[in-house]
C-alpha positions in Angstrom: 78.2 34.9 92.4 77.4 37.4 89.7 74.0 38.1 88.3 73.1 36.0 85.2 70.2 35.5 82.9 68.7 33.0 85.2 65.8 32.4 82.9 68.1 31.3 80.1 69.8 28.6 82.2 68.7 25.0 83.0 67.6 24.5 86.6 70.7 22.5 87.5 72.9 25.2 86.1 71.2 27.8 88.3 71.7 25.6 91.4 75.4 25.2 90.5 75.9 29.0 89.9 74.2 29.8 93.3 76.0 26.9 95.1 72.7 25.5 96.4 70.7 22.3 96.3 67.1 21.3 96.1 67.2 21.0 99.9 68.2 24.6 100.2 71.2 26.0 102.0 72.1 25.7 105.7 71.3 28.4 108.3 75.0 29.0 108.7 75.5 29.6 105.0 72.4 31.8 105.0 73.9 34.0 107.7 77.1 34.4 105.7 75.2 35.3 102.6 73.1 37.8 104.5 76.3 39.6 105.4 77.3 39.7 101.8 74.0 40.6 100.1 72.3 42.4 102.9 68.7 42.1 104.0 66.0 41.4 101.4 64.3 44.8 101.6 64.0 47.8 99.4 66.1 50.9 100.5 63.8 53.8 100.7 64.7 57.1 99.2 65.7 59.7 101.7 62.5 61.6 102.4 62.2 65.3 103.0 61.9 65.9 106.7 59.2 68.3 108.0 61.8 71.0 108.7 63.1 70.6 105.1 59.6 71.3 103.8 59.2 74.3 106.2 62.6 75.7 105.2 61.8 75.4 101.5 58.8 77.7 101.9 61.3 80.6 102.7 63.8 80.0 99.9 61.9 81.8 97.1 63.6 84.9 95.9 60.4 86.9 96.4 60.2 85.8 100.0 64.0 86.4 100.6 63.6 90.0 99.3 60.6 90.5 101.7 62.7 89.4 104.6 65.5 91.8 103.6 63.0 94.6 103.3 61.6 93.8 106.7 65.2 93.9 108.2 66.0 97.3 106.6 62.6 98.7 107.6 63.1 97.5 111.2 66.6 99.1 111.2 65.3 102.5 110.0 62.4 102.4 112.5 64.9 101.8 115.3 67.1 104.7 114.2 64.1 107.0 114.2 62.7 105.7 117.4 59.4 104.7 115.8 57.3 101.5 116.0 58.5 98.8 113.6 55.0 98.5 112.1 56.2 98.0 108.5 58.7 95.3 109.5 56.1 93.4 111.5 53.5 93.5 108.8 56.0 92.1 106.2 57.2 89.3 108.6 53.7 88.3 109.5 52.8 87.9 105.8 56.0 85.9 105.2 55.3 83.6 108.1 51.6 83.0 107.2 52.6 82.3 103.6 55.2 79.8 104.7 52.9 78.0 107.1 50.1 77.7 104.5 52.5 76.2 101.9 54.1 73.9 104.5 50.8 72.5 105.8 49.6 71.7 102.3 52.8 69.9 101.2 53.3 68.2 104.6 49.8 66.6 104.4 50.5 65.4 100.9 53.8 63.9 101.9 52.0 61.9 104.7 49.5 60.5 102.2 51.7 57.6 101.1 54.4 55.2 102.4 56.9 53.5 100.1 57.2 49.8 99.3 57.3 47.9 102.6 53.7 46.8 102.5 54.2 45.3 99.1 56.4 42.4 100.3 55.4 39.4 102.3 56.6 39.6 106.0 56.9 35.8 106.4 58.0 33.1 103.9 58.2 29.3 104.0 61.7 28.3 103.2 63.7 25.0 102.9 66.9 25.1 105.0 69.0 21.9 104.9 65.9 20.0 103.8 63.6 21.3 106.6 60.7 23.6 106.2 60.7 26.7 108.3 59.0 30.2 108.4 61.4 33.1 108.3 61.1 36.8 108.0 61.3 37.7 104.3 64.2 40.1 105.1 66.3 37.1 105.9 66.1 35.5 102.4 69.3 35.2 100.5 70.2 34.0 97.0 70.4 30.2 97.0 67.4 29.8 99.4 64.6 27.5 98.2 61.1 28.8 99.0 57.6 27.2 98.8 54.7 29.2 97.4 51.0 28.6 97.1 47.9 30.6 95.9 47.5 33.8 97.8 51.2 34.3 98.6 53.0 37.4 97.6 56.4 36.5 96.1 59.1 37.8 98.5 62.1 37.9 96.1 63.0 37.0 92.5 63.5 33.3 91.9 63.9 30.6 89.3 61.1 28.0 89.3 62.2 24.4 90.0 58.7 23.0 90.5 55.3 24.3 89.4 51.8 23.0 89.4 49.0 25.0 87.7 50.9 28.1 88.6 49.4 31.4 87.7 50.8 34.8 88.9 49.3 38.3 88.8 52.1 40.4 87.5 50.0 43.5 86.6 51.8 45.6 89.2 55.1 44.8 87.5 54.5 44.4 83.8 51.0 45.9 83.2 49.7 42.5 82.0 46.0 42.5 82.7 45.6 38.7 83.1 47.4 36.3 85.4 50.4 34.8 83.7 50.8 31.0 83.5 54.3 29.9 84.5 56.4 27.0 83.3 59.8 25.5 84.1 61.4 25.5 80.6 64.3 27.7 79.6 63.4 30.9 77.7 65.5 33.1 75.4 68.2 35.2 77.1 66.9 38.4 75.5 63.3 37.8 76.7 61.5 40.8 78.3 60.4 40.7 81.9 56.8 39.8 80.9 58.0 36.8 78.9 60.2 35.2 81.5 57.8 32.4 82.3 60.2 30.5 84.5 60.9 33.4 86.9 58.8 34.6 89.8 59.2 38.2 90.7 59.2 40.1 94.1 55.9 41.8 94.8 53.7 39.8 92.4 50.9 37.5 93.7 50.2 33.8 93.2 46.6 33.5 92.0 46.5 29.8 91.4 48.6 26.6 91.9 51.7 26.1 93.9 55.5 26.3 93.3 59.0 25.8 94.6 61.5 28.4 93.6 65.2 29.0 94.0 65.9 32.6 95.1 68.2 34.3 92.6 68.0 38.0 93.5 66.9 39.8 96.7 66.3 43.4 97.8 67.5 46.1 95.5 68.9 43.6 93.0 65.5 42.2 92.3 63.4 43.4 89.3 61.2 45.3 91.8 64.3 46.8 93.5 65.8 47.8 90.2 62.7 49.8 89.4 62.8 51.4 92.9 66.4 52.3 92.4 65.6 53.9 89.0 62.9 56.0 90.7 65.4 57.2 93.4 68.1 58.0 90.9 65.9 60.4 88.9 66.5 64.1 89.5 63.2 65.9 89.8 62.9 69.2 87.9 61.4 72.3 89.4 57.9 72.9 88.2 57.6 75.6 85.4 55.6 77.9 87.6 58.2 78.0 90.3 60.9 78.7 87.7 58.8 81.5 86.2 58.2 83.1 89.6 61.9 82.9 90.4 62.6 84.6 87.1 60.0 87.3 87.8 61.5 87.9 91.2 64.9 88.3 89.7 63.6 90.8 87.1 61.9 92.9 89.8 65.0 92.9 91.9 67.2 94.2 89.1 64.7 96.9 88.3 64.4 97.8 91.9 68.2 98.0 92.5 68.7 100.1 89.4 66.0 102.6 90.3 66.9 102.7 94.0 70.5 103.5 93.2 69.4 106.2 90.7 67.0 107.8 93.1 69.6 107.7 95.9 72.1 109.5 93.8 69.6 112.1 92.6 68.4 112.9 96.2 71.9 112.9 97.7 73.9 114.7 95.1 71.3 116.8 93.2 68.7 117.8 95.9 71.2 117.4 98.8 68.4 115.8 100.9 69.0 114.6 104.4 70.2 111.0 104.9 66.9 110.2 106.7 64.9 111.4 103.6 67.2 109.6 101.2 66.8 106.3 103.1 63.1 106.6 103.5 62.6 107.3 99.8 64.9 104.4 98.9 63.1 102.0 101.2 59.7 103.1 99.8 61.1 102.5 96.3 62.6 99.1 97.3 59.3 98.0 99.0 57.3 99.2 96.0 59.3 97.0 93.7 58.1 93.8 95.3 54.4 92.7 95.2 54.4 91.6 98.9 51.0 90.0 98.5 52.1 87.9 95.5 53.7 84.9 97.4 50.7 84.7 99.8 48.1 85.0 97.0 50.0 82.5 94.9 50.1 80.0 97.7 46.4 80.6 98.5 45.5 80.2 94.8 47.3 76.9 94.5 45.9 75.7 97.8 42.4 76.5 96.8 43.1 74.9 93.4 44.3 71.7 95.1 41.2 71.7 97.4 38.9 72.0 94.4 40.8 69.2 92.6 40.6 67.0 95.7 36.8 67.3 95.6 37.1 66.0 92.0 39.2 63.0 93.2 42.6 64.4 92.2 45.0 64.8 95.1 47.9 67.1 94.2 51.0 66.4 96.3 53.0 69.4 95.3 51.4 72.9 95.0 53.4 74.2 92.1 52.4 71.0 90.1 48.9 72.4 89.7 49.9 74.9 87.2 52.2 72.4 85.4 49.1 70.4 84.7 47.7 73.3 82.7 50.8 73.3 80.4 50.5 69.6 79.6 51.0 68.8 75.9 51.2 65.0 76.0 49.5 62.4 78.3 51.3 59.1 78.3 48.9 56.6 79.8 49.2 53.0 80.9 46.4 50.8 79.5 45.5 48.4 82.3 43.5 50.0 85.0 43.9 53.5 83.6 42.3 53.4 80.2 40.7 50.1 80.9 38.9 48.9 84.0 41.4 46.1 84.9 38.4 43.8 85.0 37.9 41.0 82.5 34.4 41.1 80.9 32.8 38.7 78.4 31.6 40.8 75.5 30.9 38.2 72.8 29.6 34.6 72.6 29.6 32.3 69.6 27.1 29.5 69.7 24.4 28.1 67.5 25.8 29.9 64.4 25.2 33.2 66.1 27.5 36.0 67.2 26.0 37.3 70.4 27.0 40.6 72.0 27.0 40.9 75.8 26.6 44.3 77.3 27.7 45.5 80.7 31.2 46.0 82.2 33.1 44.7 85.1 31.9 42.0 87.5 28.4 43.4 88.1 25.8 40.8 86.8 24.0 43.5 84.9 23.7 43.6 81.1 21.8 41.9 78.3 22.5 39.7 75.3 22.0 41.0 71.8 22.0 39.6 68.3 22.3 42.2 65.5 21.1 44.9 68.0 18.0 42.9 69.0 17.6 41.6 72.5 18.3 37.9 72.8 17.2 35.5 75.6 20.0 33.1 76.3 18.0 30.7 78.4 15.6 30.0 75.6 18.5 28.6 73.6 19.8 25.3 75.0 23.2 25.6 73.3 23.8 29.2 74.6 22.6 28.2 78.1 24.9 25.2 78.1 27.8 27.4 77.0 27.2 29.8 79.9 26.7 26.9 82.4 30.0 25.3 81.5 31.8 28.6 82.0 30.3 29.1 85.4 30.8 25.5 86.7 34.2 24.8 85.2 35.4 27.6 87.5 37.1 28.1 90.8 36.3 31.8 91.2 33.2 33.7 92.4 31.9 37.2 92.4 30.5 39.2 95.3 29.1 42.6 96.0 31.1 44.6 98.5 29.9 48.0 99.6 28.0 48.5 96.3 30.9 47.3 94.1 31.1 43.9 92.5 34.5 42.2 92.9 36.0 38.9 91.8 37.6 36.5 94.2 40.0 34.4 92.2 41.1 34.5 88.6 39.8 37.5 86.7 39.1 35.4 83.5 37.0 32.9 85.5 35.3 35.8 87.2 34.2 37.1 83.8 32.7 33.7 82.9 30.8 33.7 86.2 29.5 37.2 85.5 28.3 36.3 81.9 26.3 33.4 83.3 24.9 35.5 86.1 23.7 38.1 83.5 21.5 35.3 82.0 20.2 34.4 85.5 22.5 31.4 85.9 23.9 32.1 89.4 26.9 30.0 90.2 25.7 29.0 93.7 22.4 27.7 92.3 24.2 25.9 89.5 26.6 24.2 91.8 23.7 22.9 93.9 22.0 21.5 90.8 25.2 20.2 89.2 27.6 19.3 92.0 31.2 18.9 91.1 32.4 15.3 91.9 35.9 15.4 90.3 38.3 17.7 88.4 41.4 17.8 86.3 43.1 21.1 87.1 44.2 23.6 84.4 47.6 22.8 83.0 49.4 25.4 80.8 50.8 22.6 78.6 47.3 21.1 78.1 45.7 24.6 77.9 42.5 23.3 79.4 40.6 22.4 82.5 38.0 19.8 83.2 35.4 19.5 85.9 33.0 16.5 86.3 29.5 17.1 87.5 26.4 15.1 88.4 23.4 16.4 86.5 19.8 16.7 88.0 19.0 13.6 85.9 21.8 11.6 87.5 24.1 11.7 84.5 27.9 12.1 84.9 29.1 14.9 82.6 32.6 16.4 82.0 32.7 20.1 81.3 35.9 21.3 79.5 37.1 24.8 78.9 40.3 25.9 77.3 42.0 27.1 74.1 39.4 26.7 71.3 41.9 25.2 68.8 42.8 22.5 71.4 39.2 21.7 72.2 38.3 21.5 68.5 41.1 19.0 67.9 39.6 16.9 70.8 36.0 17.2 69.6 34.3 14.6 67.4 30.9 16.3 67.6 29.5 19.8 67.6 26.3 21.3 68.9 24.3 22.7 65.9 20.5 22.5 66.5 21.2 19.3 68.3 24.4 17.3 68.3 26.1 16.1 65.0 29.5 15.0 63.8 32.0 17.8 63.4 33.2 18.4 59.8 36.2 20.0 58.2 34.0 22.9 57.2 33.0 23.4 60.9 36.6 23.4 61.9 37.5 26.1 59.3 34.5 28.2 60.3 35.3 28.1 64.0 38.9 28.8 63.3 37.9 31.9 61.2 35.6 33.1 63.9 38.2 32.6 66.6 40.7 34.7 64.6 38.2 37.5 64.1 37.5 37.6 67.9 41.2 37.6 68.7 41.8 40.4 66.2 39.4 42.5 68.3 41.7 41.8 71.3 39.3 39.3 72.8 40.7 36.4 74.9 38.8 33.5 73.5 37.9 30.4 75.5 36.2 27.3 74.0 33.6 25.2 75.9 32.9 21.5 75.3 31.4 18.6 77.2 31.3 14.8 77.2 28.8 12.5 78.9 30.6 9.8 80.9 29.3 6.3 81.8 27.6 6.2 85.2 30.2 3.7 86.5 33.2 5.8 85.3 36.1 5.5 87.7 36.6 8.9 89.3 39.4 7.8 91.6 42.1 7.7 88.9 41.3 10.3 86.3 43.5 10.5 83.2 43.1 13.6 81.1 43.7 11.8 77.8 40.8 9.4 78.6 38.4 12.0 79.9 39.1 14.8 77.4 38.4 12.9 74.2 35.4 12.5 71.9 34.1 15.9 73.1 31.1 17.8 71.9 32.1 21.4 71.0 29.5 23.9 72.3 30.9 27.3 71.5 33.2 30.2 72.5 33.2 33.1 74.9 35.3 36.2 74.1 36.4 38.5 76.9 38.4 41.7 77.2 39.6 44.1 79.8 37.2 46.8 78.6 37.9 50.5 78.2 36.4 52.8 80.8 33.2 54.3 79.5 34.3 57.8 80.1 37.7 57.5 78.5 36.7 58.2 74.8 35.1 61.4 75.7 38.0 62.5 77.9 40.5 61.7 75.1 38.3 63.8 72.7 38.3 66.7 75.1 42.1 66.4 75.4 42.4 66.3 71.6 40.3 69.5 71.2 42.6 71.1 73.8 45.7 70.2 71.6 46.8 67.5 74.0 48.1 64.3 72.5 47.2 61.0 74.3 49.7 58.1 74.0 49.1 54.6 75.2 52.2 53.2 76.9 51.7 49.6 78.0 53.3 46.3 78.8 50.5 44.5 77.1 50.7 42.8 73.6 50.4 44.9 70.5 47.2 43.4 69.2 45.4 44.1 72.5 46.9 47.6 72.8 45.9 48.5 69.2 42.4 47.3 69.6 41.8 49.3 72.8 43.5 52.3 71.3 41.2 52.3 68.3 38.1 51.7 70.5 38.8 54.8 72.7 40.1 57.1 70.0 43.8 57.2 70.6 44.5 55.5 67.3 42.6 56.0 64.1 44.5 53.5 61.9 47.3 51.1 62.7 50.5 52.1 60.9 54.2 51.2 61.5 54.8 54.8 62.5 51.9 55.1 65.0 52.7 51.8 66.9 56.0 51.1 68.5 57.0 48.0 70.4 59.4 47.6 73.2 62.0 45.6 71.2 62.0 48.4 68.6 62.7 51.0 71.3 65.4 48.8 72.7 67.2 48.8 69.4 66.9 52.6 68.9 69.4 55.3 69.7 68.2 58.6 71.3 68.3 60.3 67.9 66.3 57.4 66.2 63.7 57.5 68.9 63.4 61.3 68.7 62.8 60.9 64.9 59.8 58.7 65.5 58.3 59.8 68.8 56.1 62.6 67.5 54.2 60.2 65.3 53.7 57.5 67.9 50.3 56.9 69.5 50.7 53.4 71.0 53.8 51.8 72.6 53.3 48.1 73.4 55.3 45.5 75.3 57.4 48.2 76.9 59.6 47.9 80.0 60.2 50.5 82.7 63.4 51.7 81.0 61.4 52.2 77.7 58.8 54.3 79.5 61.5 56.5 80.9 63.1 56.9 77.4 59.7 57.8 75.9 59.2 60.5 78.5 62.7 61.8 78.1 62.4 61.9 74.3 59.1 63.9 74.5 60.7 66.3 76.9 63.6 66.9 74.5 61.0 68.3 72.1 59.9 70.8 74.8 56.7 68.9 75.7 55.2 69.0 79.2 54.6 65.3 79.8 52.0 63.8 82.1 52.6 60.2 82.7 49.8 58.1 84.2 50.1 54.6 85.7 49.3 52.3 88.5 52.0 49.6 88.6 55.5 49.6 90.0 56.7 49.5 86.4 55.3 53.1 85.9 57.1 54.7 88.8 60.4 55.7 87.1 58.6 57.2 84.2 56.2 59.1 86.5 59.1 60.7 88.3 60.8 61.5 85.0 57.7 63.1 83.6 56.7 66.7 84.4 53.5 65.4 86.0 53.4 61.9 87.4 49.8 60.8 87.9 49.2 57.7 90.0 46.1 55.6 90.5 44.7 55.8 94.0 42.7 52.5 94.1 44.9 50.1 92.1 48.1 52.1 92.2 51.1 50.6 94.1 52.7 52.6 96.9 55.9 53.2 95.1 54.0 54.7 92.2 52.1 57.0 94.5 55.4 58.0 96.2 56.9 58.9 92.8 53.8 60.9 91.6 52.8 64.5 91.6 49.1 63.8 91.6 47.0 60.8 92.8 43.6 59.9 91.3 41.3 58.7 94.0 38.9 57.2 91.4 41.5 55.8 88.9 39.5 57.7 86.3 41.3 59.0 83.2 38.6 61.7 82.9 39.7 63.1 86.2 43.1 63.8 84.6 41.5 65.9 81.9 39.5 67.8 84.5 42.7 68.3 86.5 44.4 69.7 83.3 41.4 72.1 82.8 41.8 73.1 86.5 45.5 73.7 85.9 44.8 75.9 82.9 42.1 77.8 84.9 44.6 78.4 87.8 47.3 79.6 85.5 44.9 82.1 83.7 43.8 83.4 87.1 47.4 83.8 88.2 48.1 86.0 85.2 45.0 88.1 86.1 46.2 89.1 89.5 49.8 89.4 88.5 48.7 92.0 86.0 46.8 93.8 88.7 49.6 93.7 91.3 52.4 94.7 88.9 50.4 97.6 87.5 50.2 99.0 91.0 53.9 98.2 91.7 55.1 100.0 88.5 52.8 103.0 89.2 54.6 103.2 92.6 57.9 102.9 90.9 57.2 105.6 88.5 55.6 108.0 91.0 58.3 107.7 93.6 61.0 108.1 91.0 59.4 111.2 89.3 58.7 113.0 92.6 62.3 112.3 93.7 63.7 113.8 90.5 61.4 116.8 90.8 62.3 117.2 94.5 58.7 116.7 95.7 57.8 114.9 98.9 57.8 111.1 98.6 54.1 110.2 97.6 54.0 106.8 99.3 55.6 105.8 102.6 56.6 102.1 103.0 53.5 101.3 105.1 51.3 102.8 102.3 53.0 100.6 99.7 52.5 97.6 102.0 48.8 98.4 102.4 48.3 98.8 98.6 50.2 95.6 97.8 48.7 93.4 100.6 45.2 94.7 101.1 44.1 96.9 98.2 45.6 94.4 95.6 45.6 91.4 97.8 41.8 91.1 98.4 40.8 91.5 94.7 43.7 89.2 93.8 42.3 86.4 95.9 39.0 87.0 94.3 40.6 86.8 90.8 42.3 83.6 91.8 38.8 81.9 91.8 37.5 83.8 88.8 35.1 81.7 86.7 36.9 80.0 83.8 36.7 80.9 80.2 34.1 78.5 78.7 36.4 77.8 75.8 39.4 77.0 78.0 39.7 73.5 76.7 39.5 74.6 73.1 42.8 76.5 73.2 46.0 74.6 72.4 48.5 74.3 75.3 50.7 77.3 76.1 54.3 77.3 75.1 55.7 76.0 78.5 58.9 78.1 78.1 56.9 81.3 77.6 57.7 83.9 80.2 54.7 84.5 82.5 54.7 88.3 81.6 55.7 88.2 78.0 52.2 88.8 76.6 51.2 91.2 79.4 54.0 93.9 79.6 52.1 96.3 77.4 49.0 96.0 79.5 51.0 96.4 82.8 53.0 99.4 81.6 50.0 101.2 80.1 47.9 100.6 83.2 50.8 101.8 85.4 51.1 105.0 83.3 47.4 105.7 83.4 47.4 105.0 87.1 50.4 107.3 87.6 48.6 110.1 85.8 45.4 109.5 87.7 47.0 109.9 91.1 50.1 112.2 90.3 47.9 115.1 89.1 45.7 115.1 92.3 48.8 114.6 94.4 50.6 117.6 92.8 47.5 119.8 92.8 46.8 118.9 96.5 50.4 119.5 97.6 50.7 122.9 95.8 47.2 124.2 96.9 47.6 123.0 100.5 51.1 124.5 100.8 49.8 127.8 99.4 46.8 127.9 101.7 48.6 126.8 105.0 52.3 127.4 104.5 52.8 124.1 106.3 55.0 121.8 104.1 54.5 118.8 106.5 50.7 119.1 106.4 50.8 119.7 102.6 53.0 116.6 102.1 50.8 114.5 104.4 47.6 115.6 102.6 49.1 115.1 99.2 50.3 111.6 100.2 46.8 110.7 101.5 45.2 111.8 98.2 47.8 109.8 96.1 47.4 106.9 98.4 43.6 106.9 98.1 43.6 107.6 94.4 45.7 104.5 93.7 43.5 102.4 96.0 40.4 103.4 94.1 42.1 102.9 90.7 43.2 99.4 91.6 39.7 98.4 92.5 38.4 99.4 89.1 41.4 97.9 87.4 40.7 94.5 89.0 37.6 94.2 86.9 39.6 95.1 83.7 41.9 92.2 84.5 39.1 89.6 84.3 39.4 89.1 80.5 42.2 89.2 78.0 39.9 89.7 75.1 37.1 91.9 76.2 36.6 95.2 78.0 34.6 94.9 81.2 31.7 96.8 79.7 31.6 94.3 76.8 31.0 91.5 79.3 27.8 93.2 80.3 26.1 92.8 83.6 27.7 89.3 84.0 31.1 90.9 83.8 30.4 92.8 87.0 28.5 90.2 88.9 29.9 86.7 87.8 32.7 87.0 90.3 30.8 87.8 93.5 33.9 87.4 95.6 35.5 90.3 93.6 32.6 92.5 94.3 32.7 91.7 98.0 36.5 92.3 98.1 36.1 95.7 96.5 33.4 96.7 99.1 35.6 95.5 102.0 38.6 97.3 100.5 36.7 100.6 100.2 35.4 100.2 103.7 38.9 99.6 105.1 40.3 102.6 103.2 37.6 104.9 104.8 38.4 103.4 108.2 42.1 104.4 107.7 41.1 107.9 106.6 38.6 108.7 109.4 39.9 106.8 112.4 42.4 109.0 114.4 44.3 106.0 115.8 44.9 104.6 112.3 45.7 108.1 111.0 48.8 108.1 113.3 49.9 104.6 112.3 49.5 105.1 108.6 50.6 108.8 108.5 47.4 110.0 106.7 44.9 112.8 107.3 41.1 112.9 106.8 40.1 114.0 103.3 37.5 116.5 102.3 34.6 115.6 100.0 36.3 117.6 97.2 39.6 115.7 97.7 37.8 112.4 97.7 36.0 113.4 94.5 39.4 114.1 92.9 40.5 110.6 93.9 37.4 109.0 92.6 37.3 110.9 89.2 41.0 110.0 88.6 40.3 106.3 89.3 37.7 106.2 86.6 40.5 106.3 84.1 41.0 102.6 84.7 38.2 102.1 82.2 40.3 103.7 79.4 42.4 100.6 79.4 41.3 98.2 76.6 42.7 94.7 77.3 42.2 93.3 73.8 44.3 96.1 72.3 47.1 95.7 74.8 47.4 91.9 75.2 48.5 90.0 72.1 46.7 86.7 71.3 48.3 83.5 72.4 51.1 82.2 70.1 52.0 78.6 70.1 55.1 76.9 68.8 55.5 73.7 67.0 57.5 71.2 69.1 60.8 70.6 67.5 63.8 68.9 69.0 66.2 71.6 68.0 64.2 74.2 70.1 65.3 72.4 73.2 68.8 73.0 74.4 
C-alpha cells in the first residue's frame, strides 16, 4: 500500500486501496500490519545525554588551551620540585566554568518533553465490526476509528461519517477557528488546511462526532512528517560561539609565534638555562590566553539568562542569548503570537447602527460605542435581542479560572457569550428565563444552527444563527424600529455591510428569529420547516484580536532596524487586516504579501528575488516556513522565528533563534526552540533582543579590558627576553592578573547598565569579527600599559641591583613593581571600557558611580593586591616582596596613564552592511 492523496479519492476508493471495510480489519490483520508499519508513535530525536552536555563544556579551544597550559605548568613544577599552584588554579577555573555551563544547559534541556503527550493513549476502534478500546500505538492503516467531541485524533484518517464535526487544527495549521469537516472529495493539490475530509493526528475534536478510516500512522502522518523535518535539520553553531572559537585560534597563533621567537632568542642569543627558557616560554604562553574569559563569558550569559527568565523569556542555550542581539528579521506566526488566539466580538450591526465593542478575550469587560459615544445595548430592544440570540443559540460557556477568563467549547460561540455578558446578559440567567426545549444542530452544509426556547411570556421562539447571506435568503421580515417586510434595498445594504466587515477580517454571523405556534410539534423537527419566514435581527462581527502590546513592540523593533514578517497558515484577508492593524504592513501590495501557493511555485532564486520585500506570508505550510527562513539566511540575516503550533517547529529549528510560546506552544515546538516565552508575549521577544544586544555590548567591554592586559604581558615578556632582562611576570602573576585583577571588573562590566539608545541602533553585521572595531583600542591600551609598568620595572631592577648587588632580589622586586603597576592600570582601564563613544570623565559622576559593582570589584581587587604584597605566606606562593611607599607611588603614578586613552578616537563607529544575497557564500 503506497501513500496516496487520500483526500482526492472517493471513500470506497480509499477502502479498496487500504484493503479494509466499514467494519474495519480483523485483529489478525492488524497484527500483520503492525509488523509492516510499526507502532503508531513518533520517533524522538536522539537527545543529548547529560555526559554529552558536560563534555561539550570542555571542547572550546580556549578551554583546551587552558588544559594544555595546566599540564605543562604541572610538568615544570614537578621538574623543579615546587608546588603545582599554577596548574591547580587553572584546572579549578576550567572545572568551575564547565560546571556552571553544564548546570544551565542541563536545566534547560529538562524543561520540555517531546510529542508523546500530544497523542491520545486510548482509541475506540472497529475490529471486524466490534467496538473495542486499544492503545493508540496499535493503530494501523485500514483501521476504522470512532471519534467524538473532546477526543484527540490519534492518527491521520479519511472521514467516512461525520455529524456536525468541527476540529481545532490550530496546532497543525495555525487556523485560529475550529474547522468544519465534510465528506466530499477535495482537489489533489489542496493544502493541509483545506483538506476538509481528513482528520489529522494531534488535532482536537471540538464538536460533533465522526467515523474515520486510518490512512497514515506514526512518522508517516502529517504530524510525524513535521517531526521528521525537525529532526533532519542541522543546527548551526551560534555566532558568539563561532566568534569565540575564532578569537581563540587567533590568540593561539600569536602565542605560538611569539613563544617560538622568544625561545630561540633566549636559547641561541642569550644562552639562557633550559629552566629559564621554559619558565619564560610558559609565562608567555599563559599570558596569551585570557584565562578568565571562558568563566566570565559563561557567567555573563548565565546572568543574562537569569534576567531574561525574570522577564518571561527562558533561554535554552547560553550562546543563543547573544544571537538574539544580532537579530535582523523576526518571522512571527499570527495566531497566539501576534494575536490572542481568543475570538472577540468587536462590532455589531443592528437598528441601522454600527456598534463598536471594546475589550479583548473572554473577560466580560468592555463597553459599546456608537461613533465614539457610549451606547447602552439594553435600552435598544433590537440590540438586546441580537445579543440574547448569540448567547442562547450557543453550546459554550465562559468561566474565570485563577483570574483568567477562559472559554469552554467553541471559541466563536465563546465570543458571543462574552459580548452578551458585557451588556449584562449572563448566559446562565438567560437560560433560566428562556429555557431551551429543542434544537437543530449546526450543519456545515446548512451553515446555521437553530435552538428553540420558551419565553417568559410562554411563547415558543426559534433563534437562528449562521452565515448572514443564508439567513437573509431565509428571512421575510427585518427588525427596523419594529418588524417590517424585508426589501431588496435591505438585502443590498446588509450585503454591503457584511462585505465591509469581512474586509476588516471579521468573521460575521447573522442572527434571526421566528415565533412558532404554541402547539408546534417539537418531536420531529425539520430544518426547512422551522428555518423559514425568519425575522432578520442583525450581525455580530468577531476577530482573533491583536495583542495590545504588539504594535508598540513592532515599532520598537522597527526603530532598531529589525524587520517583522507575519508568517501564518491563516487566510490572506485576515492576515493582511491584522498586519495593517499592528503596523507590520502599511499598504497591501503584490510584493508585500506572499501566499503559500506562490511560494510553492517558486524556485530558490525566485523566492530570494522577492523575500526582502515581503511583510506577510499567508496560507503557508511548514515546508514554506522553512524555505522562508532559509531564503532570509542566504541574505546574511539572523532570523528569529516565533511560533506555537507543531507547524512552526521545523522553521524554528532552521532559524538562528527559534522562539516558542510557553502557554499555547506545543511540546515539539518547545523542543525545537532556543527560547521559550512563558507569557506568549511578542513584546517579550523584543525585550529579549534588547537583552541580547546589551549582553553582546558588555562582552566587548570586558574583552577589551582582558586583551589589553594580555597584549601588555605579551609585549613586556617579549621585550625583556630580547633585552636579556629577568622575566617580568611569572605564570602565577599572569594567572592572578587574568583571573582576579581582570576577572572581577569583567564580571562587573558584564552587568554594566545599557546604553539608553541601544534599541535605536541598527543590528550589527552578524559576520563581523568580535574584535574588528576594537583592535586599535586594545593595542594602544596595551602599549600605554607596557610603558606604564616597564619603566618602573626597569628603574626598580637597575636601582635595586645597584644598591644591593643581589640579582635575585632585584628581579623579585622589579617583578613585584611590574605586577602591581599592571594591576592598578587595569582597574582604571576598566572604567575606560564602559563606553565606546565617551571618555570616563565625559560621563561625569554617573560614569564613576552608575556601575556600583565595578566600584566594589576595584576596591576588592586593590585589597587583595595589598594582601599579596604584605602577607608573608602569600609572598612565598606568589614570589613577590613587600613594596616601599615610593615603589607603590611609582606603580600608582604609572597607572594613571590609563586616562590618556580616548575611546571615541580609537573605536570606529558601527558600520552596517546592506543584506544582499551575493554577500553570503
